[in-house]
N, C-alpha and C positions, 0 to 999 in steps of 0.2 A: 503494500502501500503504501500509498505518498502521503503523508499529515502532515501537516503545518501546525506549529503553537502560533497562537497569538498572545500577548502579554501588553497591555497597554504603561503599567505601573511602570513607576522607574526604582521603588523602592527597593528593600532587601532580604528576603525571609523564609519562610517554610514554603510556602507557594512556588515561589519564584525556584528554590531549591527543586523543589517536585520536578517541577515541571522540564528541568534540564535533566534530571538523572530518569523520569522515563522515558525523556526523546534517546540519551543514550541508551537505555535499556532496548528499546526496540529497532533503534537503530543497530544493535549489536546481532537485532533478531533478524535482518535481511530487508527493516524495511526503509527508506528514505523517509525521513524526517526533518524537517529544518523548524526554524524560529522567527517570528515577524516582530519585531518592537522598536520600539525608539534607540533614535543613536546614542542617548544619552543616558539610557536608561540600563543599570550596571549590571541588568543578565545578558546586554547585549555583551560585554567582553568578557564575560562568565562563561557564556555559548563558544565562544573561538577555543576558549581554555581548557574546554572541556568536549574540542569536537563535534558540535553540534551546527551546521549549516546557521545562518542566523542573514534576513536579511534586513537593514534599516529602513521603516515610513515611519511619516509623524503620526503617529494614532494616538500619542500620549495626552490628548485630549478629545472632545464630543466635535469637532470641527468639517464644513467640506470639505478641507483644503487634505484632511487626512483619509476621509471617508474617498475621495475621488481618485485618490493617489494608492487606496488599498484597494478598489472595487478597480481598476487597471491592472496592479498588479495580480487578479486572483485573474482577471480575463484573459492576461498573457501565459497564467501556468498554469501547466494541465496538474489540478491537487485533487485526492478522495477525499478526504477529509481535513478540515477546520476544526483545533480545539483550539475554545475560547476560555480564558481566566478571569477576567478580571471586566466591569462592567462599561467602563469606556468600549473595550475591542471587540466586547459580543454584539453594542450597538453597532458598532460600523461594521460587523464582519456581518451580521443579520442582515446591514441594510444594505451592505453590496451585494450579496449574493440575493438580498429578492429584487433586483436588477439584473441580473443573471441569465442566461436562456438556459446553462446547463450546471447551476452552480454546486458545487462542491457540497458532499451530508456536512450539519453542522454541529459541535457538543460544546458544549459547556458545564464546565468541569466551577463549583460552589466547592471554595477552601473552608469559608469561615460562614457563623452563625449569626451573622447580621440580616437581622428582618429585609424580608426580598417587598417589596410596595404593590400592592394587588391592587391593581387601575389596567383598562385594557391594554394599552401599549405593553406593560409588560406581560402581562398575561399572551399576548399577541410576542414575542422574546421569544419566553418560555414555554410557548406551544408550539404556532405553526413553524417557527423563525431554526427551531431545533429539532434534531430528529432525533436527540437522548442529552437527559442531562446525565454528569454523574457530579454525585457528592464526595466529600472526604468522608461522612460519618452517619450514620442510621436515623438517628436523631437530627440530623440536619434532611434526611431525603424524609421523615414525617414529619415535618415543621413542613414544606413546600408543598405538600398533600393537603397538607388540616387548616395552612390559611393562607393559604395560594391555590386551594381546590385543582389542583395539575395532577397528569394521570398516573398514577406511583410506575404502571408498566413500563412508564417512560422515565424513570426516574431511579438508577443504582447506586448504590454508598460503594464505594472502592477505598478505604480508606488509603495513606500513603505507607508505602512499605519502604523499608528498612534494612541493609543488608546484614545480616545475619552476624557475617563471619568478622563486618571493617568490625563492631560494636559486640564488645563481650565481657565477661569478667575479667579487672584485671590483676595478673600475677603479682605475686610479692616483690617482683623484679617492677614490673609496669609501675605500681603503686608507688617507688620508690621515687622510680624516674623519673616519672608526671609531677610527682611533688614537686621535686629538684627546680626541672625546668618551670615552675611557677609559683618558684621564690617559696612554696612554704614546709614547715614542719612533720615530719615524721610523726611526731605524738597530736599534731593538731587537729581539732575533729571541724572537717572542714563541710561548710555546705555549698552549695552550690545552683545557679544558674543556667540554664544557656539559651541566650533568646533574646531577639531583638527589640532594644527598651525602649519599646513602646509603652505608653501608662497602661493602656487592659491586660497588661503581662503584670504586674502587680510587684514590680521590683521597690516601692515603696515602703508594701505593707511585711515585704522582707526583713527592707530593711529595718522598719521598726521595729519588728519581732526580735529581730539581731540585738536592738540598742536594750529590749526589755531582758533580755536573756542575760545579755556582760549586765545592767546596774541589777540582779538578783543573784549576780556571781551563780552561775546556777553549776556550775563544774568548775574549780578552782584548779583541779588537776591536771586538765585538757582546758587548753586554748582555744578559743571557738575562733574561726574566721570564715568570710563571706567569699563566694571566687562567681563574679560576674564577669558572664566568658558573651560578648555581644556589643553590638553599639548603634546607635540608633537617633532618633530626636532630645528621647530625655534621659538623652547622654548628661548635658550638663545640668540638672533640674537633678539627678539621684547625685552626685555627684556634692552638691550643693547639701543634700540634705546627711550624706556621710559627714561632713566637716563640720555642721554644723548639730549633726549627736553628738564627735567626738570619735565616730569612728575610724579615722584616718588610716589607721594602724590593724585593721579588723577586717578589712573589707580590699578587694583587691580585682580593679576592671582591668579586666586582660583586653579588652578592644574584639574586632572581631576576627575568629579562627577558624582557619580549614582544615588544622587537622582534630576536631573538636572531641572523637575517641578518646585520646588523650588526653583531655582535659575530663572529662569524664572521671580516669582512672584517680584520680586524685583528689577527686571527691568522697566524703562519707556516706554523707545525705545528698538528695534533687530535689529542686524546690520550683513548684512552678506553680505561682499564686493567680493565674489569668481571672477576670473577671467578667471578659468579656471575648467576643471576636472568635473563639475559636470553633476548632474540628477537630480533630484528633491530632494534636502539637507532636509534630518529628522530633525534634528536643525529649518530649520525656517519652517516644517510645525507645527514642535513642537511648536514653539514660535507664531506661528499665531492661532492655537489649546487655545493657552494661551492669545488669545485675546491678543496681544503684535501687534500695529503698528509698521510698519518691512519696512527697506529700505532695495535692495539688485539689482541684475545686474540683466540683462539678457543672461545669462551664462549655455550651456548647457538645462535642461529641465523647468529650473525654472521660465522662462515665462506662464507656464503651470497652475500655481497657482498664482505667484506674475505679477497683471494683476495695472497697473500704474496707479493710480487715483483712482482705484476698490478696490484690497487685500492689493496693500502695495503702495508705490512710489519705481521704478523703475530710478538708476542712471547710467550713467560711468561704464563700467570699470578700474581699474586705476588712477582713478580720484578725487583726496584727496579735492580738491575748493568744487567739488558738492557733496561729502558727508556732508561737513561742512554745506555748504546751505541749505539742504535738511533736516540735524538734525535741525537747525536754525531753519529753516522754523516750523518745525515742534515741536519744543520746546514748539513755543510759539501761539501755536495750539492746545488746548487742544481737541475741539471739533473733528478737523481733525482727530488726532490718534484714537481718541476712535472710531470713526464711521468708520475707515478702520482697527482697529484691530477688532471688531463685525464682519462686512463685510469678513474679514478673516478666522476666526473661522466658521462663517457659510457656508463659500464655502471649508472647508476643514473637518467640521462633514460632509459633502454631497460627496465626493471624494474621501477621503482621509482616508478612517475609515481603523482600524486592520481586521474588519469582510471583508470587500470588497477585501483585500488585500489577505486572507486566501480564500475564496471564488473563485479568480480565480486563485492562483497560485495551487490549487486544480482542476480546470478544465484544467487548459494546466498540471499535473502531469496524470490525467484520458483519457486524448486523445491519449496519447503516449506511457500510461502502454501497456507494453508487451502484447500481450494472454496466456493464461496459458498453459505448455506443452502440449500435445496430449498425451490418455494414450491409450497406445499398446495391 
């Protein structure tokens, strides 16, 4: 098949990483896959670095120039399927394809749990304009069916798949090496979060929880450290919060990292206190595959992998006190952390592998692939 992914966003996070990982995986399976995005988007350079063909078009905003450029490119380029990912590129692709005599099939992937407007134009976009809708979690699929009255037979939930070999529990040597690279000491208790620094990821509640724990001196024999991996628009505000709370010696800002598996190995506990806009977060699955005990919330489709007391600890959203209490309890219970981490990895190996995701996406694309033109 000839498959085109479109992405209008210039940001960088789990959505963009999934697009490229999925594209790379289907290329390896023999399909021709390319990406269309704005030149200024980070995903453009990341695609080149990962061997994914990429075309730059001005689709970053809903403007006539972008619509015409996209329509011209689609008219000139023989493709089978367009997989759209953000609102802007989904609208531009749908409108462009509506004007083509033989348009490619359109698949719309919904990565987050933000509400979808329930109006006429949006019903057209998700109904007639798209052949199939893919969500990254079952709860997102159910929401579209319930709130937007969409046909469930045309919506399929395909969680992001993670490389189960790349993300694995750390050996003692890997743990020591990872902590050394991060400037962390062997005896410290390290709480980690790997996520784009966006408000809804809940970093500020985690920082406040660390402040509460330090103020209470809950573990005088083990220094508590917070490792923040990632970058984003909240960086300055979070650094200010850390400074104001007197936590500059307790918090490490590591920035964006490509080798996140090694940073997972430096952690004793992984925390993702998101309060909005989640499907099934990649970082959470990566942490679970790394055998880490995880603390998170029941937002979006997180509950599909994080079952309280079984594969994770689930806390209320925007609640620093609950976070602090849960972290304190897990600091004092090595056996519970180990059992939850083991159960989490076993669950994700069975349900959230990269190969399972590729199989499911390949099946969707085959289902909607247009028939070849008739020979006269």
